C-alpha positions as CSV (number, residue, x, y, z in Angstrom):
1,M,71.8,-43.4,4.2
2,I,70.6,-42.1,0.9
3,S,67.0,-40.8,1.1
4,D,64.3,-43.4,0.4
5,V,62.3,-40.6,-1.2
6,F,65.1,-40.1,-3.7
7,L,65.3,-43.8,-4.4
8,F,61.6,-44.3,-4.8
9,S,61.9,-45.4,-8.4
10,M,64.2,-48.2,-9.7
11,H,64.1,-46.3,-13.0
12,N,65.9,-43.3,-11.5
13,P,68.8,-42.6,-14.0
14,L,71.3,-42.2,-11.2
15,L,70.8,-45.9,-10.1
16,N,72.8,-48.7,-11.7
17,N,74.8,-46.2,-13.7
18,E,78.5,-47.1,-14.1
19,Q,79.4,-43.5,-14.6
20,I,77.8,-42.2,-11.4
21,G,78.8,-43.0,-7.8
22,L,76.3,-42.2,-5.0
23,V,77.4,-41.1,-1.6
24,S,75.4,-40.0,1.5
25,T,77.7,-37.4,3.1
26,F,79.9,-34.5,2.1
27,P,83.1,-36.2,3.4
28,E,82.3,-39.2,1.2
29,L,81.7,-36.9,-1.7
30,V,85.2,-35.3,-1.5
31,N,87.1,-38.4,-0.4
32,T,85.7,-41.1,-2.7
33,Q,88.1,-41.9,-5.5
34,F,87.0,-41.9,-9.1
35,Q,87.7,-45.3,-10.8
36,G,86.9,-47.2,-13.9
37,K,84.0,-45.6,-15.8
38,M,82.9,-43.7,-12.7
39,N,83.8,-40.0,-13.2
40,A,80.8,-38.4,-11.5
41,L,79.9,-38.5,-7.8
42,C,76.5,-37.4,-6.5
43,W,75.3,-36.6,-3.0
44,P,71.6,-36.9,-3.6
45,R,69.4,-34.6,-1.5
46,N,65.8,-33.5,-1.2
47,L,66.2,-30.0,0.0
48,A,63.6,-28.2,2.0
49,G,63.1,-24.4,1.6
50,D,61.9,-21.9,-0.9
51,F,64.7,-21.2,-3.3
52,K,62.4,-19.5,-5.8
53,E,61.9,-16.7,-3.2
54,I,65.6,-16.2,-3.0
55,V,65.9,-16.0,-6.8
56,N,63.0,-13.5,-6.9
57,K,64.6,-11.2,-4.3
58,L,68.1,-11.2,-5.8
59,E,69.2,-8.6,-8.4
60,L,70.4,-9.9,-11.7
61,I,73.2,-7.7,-13.2
62,E,73.8,-8.4,-16.9
63,N,73.4,-12.1,-17.7
64,I,75.4,-13.6,-14.8
65,T,75.6,-12.2,-11.3
66,E,77.8,-13.7,-8.6
67,I,76.0,-13.6,-5.3
68,S,78.0,-13.2,-2.1
69,R,77.3,-14.4,1.4
70,D,76.5,-10.8,2.4
71,D,74.0,-10.5,-0.5
72,L,72.2,-13.6,0.8
73,L,72.2,-12.3,4.4
74,A,70.8,-9.0,3.3
75,L,67.6,-10.6,2.0
76,T,64.4,-10.4,4.1
77,L,62.9,-13.8,3.7
78,S,60.0,-16.0,4.9
79,E,60.7,-19.0,7.1
80,Q,61.0,-21.2,4.0
81,G,63.2,-18.7,2.2
82,N,65.4,-18.5,5.3
83,L,65.7,-22.3,5.4
84,A,66.8,-22.3,1.7
85,R,69.4,-19.6,2.5
86,E,70.8,-21.6,5.4
87,I,71.3,-24.6,3.1
88,I,73.1,-22.5,0.5
89,L,75.4,-20.9,3.1
90,Q,76.1,-24.3,4.7
91,D,77.1,-25.7,1.2
92,M,79.4,-22.8,0.6
93,Q,81.0,-23.2,3.9
94,L,81.5,-27.0,3.4
95,L,83.3,-26.4,0.1
96,A,85.3,-23.5,1.4
97,D,86.5,-25.5,4.4
98,F,87.5,-28.3,2.0
99,G,89.7,-25.7,0.2
100,A,87.5,-25.0,-2.8
101,S,86.4,-21.6,-3.9
102,P,82.6,-21.8,-4.4
103,S,80.8,-19.3,-6.5
104,L,77.0,-18.8,-6.2
105,N,75.7,-17.5,-9.5
106,L,72.3,-16.1,-10.5
107,L,72.2,-16.4,-14.2
108,K,70.0,-15.7,-17.1
109,N,72.2,-17.3,-19.7
110,Y,75.8,-17.9,-20.7
111,E,77.5,-16.2,-23.7
112,R,76.9,-18.1,-26.9
113,D,79.7,-19.1,-29.3
114,D,78.2,-18.7,-32.8
115,E,81.3,-17.5,-34.7
116,L,81.7,-20.8,-36.5
117,D,78.7,-22.6,-37.9
118,F,80.3,-26.1,-37.8
119,I,81.5,-26.2,-34.2
120,S,80.6,-24.5,-30.9
121,T,82.9,-24.1,-27.9
122,D,80.4,-22.6,-25.4
123,V,79.2,-24.4,-22.3
124,Y,75.9,-25.4,-24.0
125,S,78.0,-27.9,-26.1
126,F,78.9,-31.2,-24.4
127,H,82.5,-30.7,-23.1
128,V,85.0,-31.5,-20.4
129,D,86.8,-29.2,-18.0
130,R,90.6,-29.0,-18.1
131,S,93.0,-27.8,-15.4
132,P,96.8,-27.7,-15.1
133,I,96.5,-28.9,-11.5
134,A,94.6,-31.7,-9.8
135,T,91.1,-30.5,-9.1
136,D,87.5,-31.4,-9.6
137,T,84.3,-29.5,-10.5
138,F,81.6,-29.2,-7.9
139,L,78.2,-28.0,-8.7
140,C,74.6,-27.8,-7.3
141,T,71.6,-26.3,-9.0
142,Y,69.1,-24.9,-6.4
143,Y,66.6,-23.4,-8.9
144,G,66.0,-23.5,-12.6
145,A,67.3,-25.8,-15.3
146,A,70.0,-28.3,-14.4
147,S,73.1,-29.5,-16.3
148,D,73.5,-32.9,-18.1
149,I,76.3,-35.4,-18.1
150,V,76.8,-38.3,-20.5
151,P,79.0,-41.4,-20.4
152,N,82.3,-41.0,-22.4
153,E,81.5,-44.0,-24.6
154,Q,78.3,-42.3,-25.8
155,V,80.1,-39.3,-27.3
156,E,82.7,-38.6,-30.0
157,Q,85.3,-35.9,-29.8
158,K,84.3,-33.3,-32.4
159,I,87.8,-32.8,-33.7
160,L,87.8,-36.5,-34.8
161,I,84.6,-36.2,-36.9
162,P,86.0,-36.0,-40.5
163,E,83.8,-33.1,-41.8
164,I,84.6,-31.0,-38.7
165,R,88.3,-31.8,-38.7
166,E,88.5,-30.9,-42.4
167,Q,87.0,-27.4,-41.7
168,L,89.3,-26.9,-38.7
169,E,92.3,-27.8,-40.9
170,A,91.2,-25.2,-43.4
171,L,90.8,-22.6,-40.7
172,H,94.2,-23.3,-39.3
173,E,96.9,-21.0,-40.7
174,G,100.0,-22.8,-39.2
175,T,101.9,-25.9,-40.0
176,D,100.7,-29.5,-39.6
177,A,102.9,-29.8,-36.5
178,E,101.2,-26.8,-34.9
179,F,97.7,-28.1,-35.5
180,A,97.3,-30.0,-32.2
181,G,98.3,-26.8,-30.3
182,F,95.8,-24.8,-32.4
183,L,93.0,-27.2,-31.4
184,E,93.9,-26.9,-27.7
185,E,94.5,-23.1,-27.7
186,Y,90.9,-22.5,-28.9
187,Y,89.4,-25.3,-26.8
188,F,88.1,-27.3,-29.9
189,D,89.5,-30.5,-28.4
190,L,87.3,-30.2,-25.3
191,H,84.0,-30.6,-27.1
192,Y,82.0,-33.6,-28.0
193,Q,79.1,-34.7,-30.1
194,L,76.5,-37.2,-28.9
195,K,76.3,-40.6,-30.6
196,P,72.9,-41.7,-31.9
197,D,72.3,-44.0,-28.9
198,A,73.5,-41.5,-26.3
199,R,71.4,-41.1,-23.1
200,P,72.4,-38.0,-21.1
201,V,71.5,-37.8,-17.4
202,N,70.2,-34.6,-16.0
203,L,71.8,-33.6,-12.7
204,G,68.6,-32.5,-11.1
205,L,67.9,-29.9,-8.4
206,G,69.5,-29.9,-4.9
207,H,72.0,-32.7,-5.5
208,L,75.7,-31.8,-4.9
209,W,77.9,-33.2,-7.6
210,R,81.6,-33.7,-8.1
211,L,82.8,-34.2,-11.7
212,A,86.2,-35.4,-12.9
213,V,88.4,-32.8,-14.6
214,D,91.1,-33.4,-17.2
215,H,94.4,-32.8,-15.4
216,P,97.9,-34.5,-15.4
217,Q,97.1,-36.7,-12.3
218,Q,93.6,-37.7,-13.3
219,Q,93.1,-41.5,-13.3
220,V,89.8,-41.6,-15.2
221,L,88.3,-40.0,-18.2
222,P,87.0,-36.4,-17.5
223,C,83.2,-36.1,-17.2
224,V,81.4,-34.9,-20.3
225,H,78.7,-32.4,-19.4
226,R,76.8,-29.3,-20.7
227,A,74.9,-26.4,-19.4
228,P,71.1,-26.5,-20.0
229,V,69.1,-24.1,-22.2
230,E,67.4,-21.8,-19.7
231,H,64.0,-21.2,-21.5
232,N,63.7,-17.7,-20.0
233,E,64.0,-18.9,-16.4
234,L,66.7,-17.8,-14.1
235,R,69.1,-20.4,-12.5
236,L,70.7,-20.4,-9.1
237,L,73.8,-22.4,-9.3
238,L,76.7,-23.1,-6.9
239,I,79.9,-24.1,-8.7
240,C,83.6,-24.3,-8.2
Protein backbone atom coordinates (compact mmCIF):
# COMPACT_ATOMS: atom_id res chain seq x y z
CA MET A 1 0.00 0.00 0.00
CA ILE A 2 1.26 3.48 -0.84
CA SER A 3 2.12 5.43 2.29
CA ASP A 4 -0.74 7.42 3.83
CA VAL A 5 1.85 10.04 4.76
CA PHE A 6 2.68 10.49 1.09
CA LEU A 7 -0.98 10.74 0.11
CA PHE A 8 -1.90 13.18 2.86
CA SER A 9 -2.89 15.85 0.35
CA MET A 10 -5.31 15.45 -2.52
CA HIS A 11 -3.42 18.30 -4.17
CA ASN A 12 -0.30 16.17 -4.51
CA PRO A 13 0.79 16.54 -8.18
CA LEU A 14 1.40 12.79 -8.47
CA LEU A 15 -2.27 12.04 -7.86
CA ASN A 16 -4.86 12.04 -10.65
CA ASN A 17 -2.13 12.61 -13.20
CA GLU A 18 -2.56 10.69 -16.47
CA GLN A 19 1.17 10.79 -17.12
CA ILE A 20 2.18 9.13 -13.85
CA GLY A 21 1.45 5.61 -12.62
CA LEU A 22 1.87 4.90 -8.90
CA VAL A 23 3.09 1.53 -7.61
CA SER A 24 3.85 0.22 -4.14
CA THR A 25 6.69 -2.27 -4.71
CA PHE A 26 9.84 -2.62 -6.80
CA PRO A 27 8.45 -5.61 -8.78
CA GLU A 28 5.44 -3.47 -9.73
CA LEU A 29 7.76 -0.66 -10.77
CA VAL A 30 9.71 -2.81 -13.23
CA ASN A 31 6.83 -4.97 -14.48
CA THR A 32 4.01 -2.44 -14.99
CA GLN A 33 3.56 -1.59 -18.67
CA PHE A 34 3.47 1.98 -19.90
CA GLN A 35 0.24 2.71 -21.77
CA GLY A 36 -1.74 5.62 -23.17
CA LYS A 37 -0.43 8.91 -21.78
CA MET A 38 1.31 7.15 -18.89
CA ASN A 39 5.06 7.24 -19.52
CA ALA A 40 6.34 7.67 -15.94
CA LEU A 41 6.04 5.24 -13.04
CA CYS A 42 6.70 6.18 -9.43
CA TRP A 43 7.32 4.07 -6.34
CA PRO A 44 6.63 6.79 -3.73
CA ARG A 45 8.62 6.44 -0.51
CA ASN A 46 9.23 8.42 2.66
CA LEU A 47 12.79 7.37 3.38
CA ALA A 48 14.27 7.39 6.87
CA GLY A 49 17.94 8.15 7.48
CA ASP A 50 20.38 11.03 7.18
CA PHE A 51 21.36 11.36 3.53
CA LYS A 52 22.91 14.77 4.15
CA GLU A 53 25.50 13.12 6.40
CA ILE A 54 26.52 10.84 3.54
CA VAL A 55 26.80 13.79 1.15
CA ASN A 56 28.94 15.71 3.65
CA LYS A 57 31.34 12.79 4.10
CA LEU A 58 31.79 11.90 0.43
CA GLU A 59 34.53 13.51 -1.65
CA LEU A 60 33.48 15.46 -4.73
CA ILE A 61 35.97 15.12 -7.60
CA GLU A 62 35.39 17.69 -10.35
CA ASN A 63 31.69 18.39 -10.90
CA ILE A 64 30.40 14.82 -10.95
CA THR A 65 31.75 11.89 -8.94
CA GLU A 66 30.49 8.33 -9.28
CA ILE A 67 30.23 6.73 -5.85
CA SER A 68 30.89 3.00 -5.59
CA ARG A 69 29.54 0.51 -3.09
CA ASP A 70 33.01 0.41 -1.51
CA ASP A 71 33.02 4.21 -1.19
CA LEU A 72 29.78 4.02 0.77
CA LEU A 73 30.94 1.17 2.97
CA ALA A 74 34.14 3.03 3.82
CA LEU A 75 32.22 5.89 5.47
CA THR A 76 31.99 6.10 9.26
CA LEU A 77 28.39 7.09 9.90
CA SER A 78 25.91 7.70 12.68
CA GLU A 79 22.92 5.42 13.16
CA GLN A 80 20.80 7.62 10.89
CA GLY A 81 23.57 7.89 8.33
CA ASN A 82 23.97 4.13 8.31
CA LEU A 83 20.24 3.72 7.77
CA ALA A 84 20.43 5.98 4.72
CA ARG A 85 23.42 4.03 3.40
CA GLU A 86 21.56 0.72 3.73
CA ILE A 87 18.65 2.13 1.71
CA ILE A 88 20.97 3.26 -1.09
CA LEU A 89 22.79 -0.08 -1.17
CA GLN A 90 19.48 -1.93 -1.27
CA ASP A 91 18.23 0.21 -4.17
CA MET A 92 21.46 -0.41 -6.08
CA GLN A 93 21.12 -4.15 -5.50
CA LEU A 94 17.48 -4.23 -6.58
CA LEU A 95 18.33 -2.50 -9.85
CA ALA A 96 21.42 -4.66 -10.44
CA ASP A 97 19.44 -7.85 -9.83
CA PHE A 98 16.89 -6.60 -12.35
CA GLY A 99 19.68 -6.31 -14.92
CA ALA A 100 20.21 -2.56 -14.86
CA SER A 101 23.53 -0.80 -14.24
CA PRO A 102 22.83 1.75 -11.48
CA SER A 103 25.21 4.66 -10.99
CA LEU A 104 25.26 6.65 -7.76
CA ASN A 105 26.41 10.19 -8.50
CA LEU A 106 27.48 12.98 -6.19
CA LEU A 107 27.24 16.06 -8.34
CA LYS A 108 27.72 19.78 -8.18
CA ASN A 109 26.45 20.50 -11.68
CA TYR A 110 26.32 19.12 -15.20
CA GLU A 111 28.17 20.64 -18.14
CA ARG A 112 26.29 23.50 -19.77
CA ASP A 113 25.71 23.80 -23.51
CA ASP A 114 25.95 27.50 -24.33
CA GLU A 115 27.52 27.27 -27.77
CA LEU A 116 24.32 28.33 -29.51
CA ASP A 117 22.22 31.13 -28.06
CA PHE A 118 18.95 29.97 -29.65
CA ILE A 119 18.88 26.30 -28.56
CA SER A 120 20.41 24.26 -25.74
CA THR A 121 21.06 20.53 -25.74
CA ASP A 122 22.21 20.04 -22.14
CA VAL A 123 20.23 18.14 -19.49
CA TYR A 124 18.85 21.36 -17.98
CA SER A 125 16.72 21.68 -21.12
CA PHE A 126 13.52 19.63 -21.24
CA HIS A 127 14.41 16.55 -23.28
CA VAL A 128 13.76 12.85 -23.84
CA ASP A 129 16.24 9.97 -23.65
CA ARG A 130 16.83 7.79 -26.72
CA SER A 131 18.27 4.29 -26.95
CA PRO A 132 18.81 1.83 -29.83
CA ILE A 133 17.56 -0.98 -27.55
CA ALA A 134 14.50 -1.44 -25.34
CA THR A 135 15.28 0.16 -21.99
CA ASP A 136 13.96 2.62 -19.42
CA THR A 137 15.51 5.34 -17.27
CA PHE A 138 15.45 4.74 -13.51
CA LEU A 139 16.31 7.50 -11.06
CA CYS A 140 16.03 8.48 -7.41
CA THR A 141 17.24 11.71 -5.80
CA TYR A 142 18.27 11.13 -2.18
CA TYR A 143 19.53 14.64 -1.47
CA GLY A 144 19.45 18.04 -3.18
CA ALA A 145 17.31 19.35 -6.01
CA ALA A 146 15.16 16.84 -7.93
CA SER A 147 14.35 16.60 -11.64
CA ASP A 148 11.09 17.65 -13.33
CA ILE A 149 8.88 15.87 -15.84
CA VAL A 150 6.08 17.33 -17.97
CA PRO A 151 3.25 15.82 -20.06
CA ASN A 152 4.05 15.55 -23.76
CA GLU A 153 1.04 17.63 -24.78
CA GLN A 154 2.40 20.54 -22.72
CA VAL A 155 5.63 20.89 -24.72
CA GLU A 156 6.65 21.60 -28.31
CA GLN A 157 9.64 20.04 -30.01
CA LYS A 158 12.17 22.84 -30.42
CA ILE A 159 13.07 21.89 -33.99
CA LEU A 160 9.44 22.57 -35.00
CA ILE A 161 9.45 26.13 -33.65
CA PRO A 162 9.84 28.27 -36.82
CA GLU A 163 12.46 30.73 -35.55
CA ILE A 164 14.61 27.92 -34.12
CA ARG A 165 14.25 25.72 -37.18
CA GLU A 166 15.22 28.62 -39.44
CA GLN A 167 18.45 29.14 -37.50
CA LEU A 168 19.23 25.41 -37.53
CA GLU A 169 18.73 25.32 -41.30
CA ALA A 170 21.17 28.22 -41.61
CA LEU A 171 23.66 26.35 -39.43
CA HIS A 172 23.36 23.13 -41.44
CA GLU A 173 25.93 22.83 -44.22
CA GLY A 174 24.51 19.76 -45.97
CA THR A 175 21.61 19.12 -48.31
CA ASP A 176 17.91 19.29 -47.42
CA ALA A 177 17.82 15.48 -47.50
CA GLU A 178 20.55 15.35 -44.83
CA PHE A 179 18.88 17.86 -42.50
CA ALA A 180 16.95 15.27 -40.44
CA GLY A 181 20.16 13.35 -39.84
CA PHE A 182 21.89 16.56 -38.79
CA LEU A 183 19.18 17.26 -36.20
CA GLU A 184 19.51 13.75 -34.79
CA GLU A 185 23.32 13.67 -34.84
CA TYR A 186 23.56 16.75 -32.63
CA TYR A 187 20.54 15.80 -30.45
CA PHE A 188 18.53 18.88 -31.42
CA ASP A 189 15.47 16.70 -32.01
CA LEU A 190 15.44 15.46 -28.40
CA HIS A 191 14.74 18.86 -26.84
CA TYR A 192 11.47 20.58 -26.06
CA GLN A 193 10.10 23.96 -25.05
CA LEU A 194 7.30 24.40 -22.52
CA LYS A 195 3.97 25.70 -23.78
CA PRO A 196 2.52 28.68 -21.87
CA ASP A 197 0.10 26.49 -19.88
CA ALA A 198 2.68 23.80 -19.01
CA ARG A 199 2.73 22.44 -15.46
CA PRO A 200 5.91 20.43 -14.78
CA VAL A 201 5.91 17.95 -11.90
CA ASN A 202 8.90 17.73 -9.59
CA LEU A 203 10.05 14.17 -8.90
CA GLY A 204 10.79 14.85 -5.24
CA LEU A 205 13.17 13.14 -2.83
CA GLY A 206 13.34 9.44 -2.07
CA HIS A 207 10.89 8.25 -4.71
CA LEU A 208 12.17 5.69 -7.23
CA TRP A 209 11.09 6.52 -10.77
CA ARG A 210 10.99 4.71 -14.11
CA LEU A 211 10.72 6.93 -17.19
CA ALA A 212 9.90 5.85 -20.74
CA VAL A 213 12.74 6.13 -23.26
CA ASP A 214 12.53 6.58 -27.03
CA HIS A 215 13.48 3.23 -28.59
CA PRO A 216 12.21 1.07 -31.50
CA GLN A 217 9.89 -1.08 -29.36
CA GLN A 218 8.45 1.74 -27.25
CA GLN A 219 4.63 1.79 -27.19
CA VAL A 220 4.22 5.26 -25.63
CA LEU A 221 5.74 8.68 -26.10
CA PRO A 222 9.07 9.08 -24.26
CA CYS A 223 8.98 10.98 -20.97
CA VAL A 224 10.03 14.64 -21.24
CA HIS A 225 12.20 15.65 -18.30
CA ARG A 226 15.02 17.94 -17.19
CA ALA A 227 17.71 18.18 -14.54
CA PRO A 228 17.21 20.85 -11.87
CA VAL A 229 19.36 23.91 -11.29
CA GLU A 230 21.39 23.04 -8.21
CA HIS A 231 21.66 26.47 -6.52
CA ASN A 232 25.10 25.68 -5.03
CA GLU A 233 23.81 22.54 -3.29
CA LEU A 234 25.23 19.09 -4.00
CA ARG A 235 22.91 16.32 -5.22
CA LEU A 236 23.02 12.60 -4.49
CA LEU A 237 21.35 10.81 -7.39
CA LEU A 238 20.90 7.17 -8.33
CA ILE A 239 20.38 6.76 -12.08
CA CYS A 240 20.53 4.12 -14.78
